[in-house]
C-alpha positions in Angstrom: 7.5 1.7 17.8 6.2 0.0 14.2 8.3 -0.7 11.4 7.3 -1.1 7.9 9.6 -2.9 5.0 7.8 -2.6 1.3 8.5 -4.9 -1.2 7.1 -5.7 -4.8 7.8 -2.2 -7.3 9.2 -2.1 -10.7 8.4 -1.5 -14.0 5.4 -3.0 -16.0 3.4 -2.4 -19.0 0.3 -0.9 -19.0 -2.4 -3.8 -18.3 -0.1 -5.4 -16.3 -0.1 -6.5 -12.9 2.2 -6.1 -9.8 1.5 -6.8 -6.0 3.3 -4.9 -3.4 3.6 -6.1 0.0 4.4 -4.9 3.7 6.0 -6.3 6.5 5.1 -4.9 10.0 7.7 -4.9 13.0 7.6 -4.2 16.6 4.7 -2.7 18.2 2.3 -4.8 16.2 -0.6 -5.1 18.8 -0.7 -1.2 18.2 -1.5 -1.2 14.8 -5.4 -0.6 13.8 -5.6 -0.5 10.3 -2.7 -0.3 7.4 -2.9 1.0 4.0 -1.1 2.0 0.9 -0.1 5.3 -0.5 1.1 6.9 -3.2 2.9 9.5 -4.6 3.8 10.8 -8.1 6.3 13.1 -9.1 5.0 17.0 -8.8 1.6 15.6 -6.9 0.3 15.2 -3.5 0.6 11.8 -1.5 -2.9 10.0 -1.9 -4.8 7.2 -0.3 -4.6 4.4 -2.4 -6.2 1.8 0.1 -6.8 0.9 3.8 -7.7 -2.1 5.6 -8.4 -2.5 9.1 -7.8 -5.3 11.7 -11.0 -6.5 10.9 -10.8 -6.6 7.2 -12.4 -3.6 6.4 -11.1 -1.8 3.3 -11.3 1.5 1.9 -10.2 2.3 -1.6 -10.1 5.6 -3.9 -12.5 5.7 -6.7 -9.3 5.9 -8.9 -8.4 2.0 -7.9 -11.8 0.5 -7.3 -12.1 -2.9 -9.1 -7.9 -2.6 -10.1 -6.7 -3.0 -6.6 -7.2 -5.2 -3.8 -5.7 -5.1 -0.5 -5.4 -7.8 2.4 -3.4 -8.7 5.3 -2.2 -11.3 6.8 -2.1 -11.0 10.8 -0.4 -13.8 11.5 2.3 -12.7 8.7 1.7 -9.4 9.7 2.0 -8.1 6.6 -0.3 -6.5 4.1 -0.7 -6.6 0.3 -2.1 -4.9 -2.5 -2.6 -6.9 -5.6 -3.1 -4.1 -8.6 -4.2 -5.5 -12.0 -4.6 -3.5 -15.1 -2.2 -0.9 -14.2 -2.3 2.4 -16.3 0.1 4.9 -16.5 -1.4 7.2 -13.9 -0.8 4.4 -11.6 3.6 5.6 -11.9 4.8 6.5 -8.3 5.7 5.9 -5.0 3.9 3.7 -3.1 4.3 4.2 0.4 2.8 1.3 3.2 1.4 3.3 6.3 0.3 2.1 9.7 -1.7 3.6 11.8 -2.0 2.6 15.4 -4.9 2.9 18.4 -2.6 5.3 19.8 -3.1 7.8 16.5 0.8 7.4 15.8 1.2 7.3 12.1 4.0 5.3 10.5 5.3 5.3 6.7 7.9 2.7 5.2 10.7 3.8 3.2 8.2 3.9 -0.5 9.2 1.2 -3.3 8.8 2.6 -6.8 5.8 1.3 -9.0 6.5 2.7 -13.3 3.7 2.0 -16.0 5.3 2.2 -18.9 5.6 0.7 -22.7 
């Protein structure tokens, strides 16, 4: 079992920045990839960015050049630095851990609201 706790969401103006954190605990040795996903009202959950244990990253086209995902394996924490935020980035952001055993674990979500 893996437990994930997100933090860092909030209200920000367009063009602003936020950093989300996701701390993992439990069977952390089993985690292969961690990532961020988001779900806006009335829309399906979508990929934001992922990072492997070795540091290989993948981004949704909509956030490339604005968001940066990173992980601190010593702290079992993954981050996403979100810059140049747009109104359409408003969503609940979820952290996900994918294990070598093909299990997925999700955090509880953190709200990001971009509004003037």
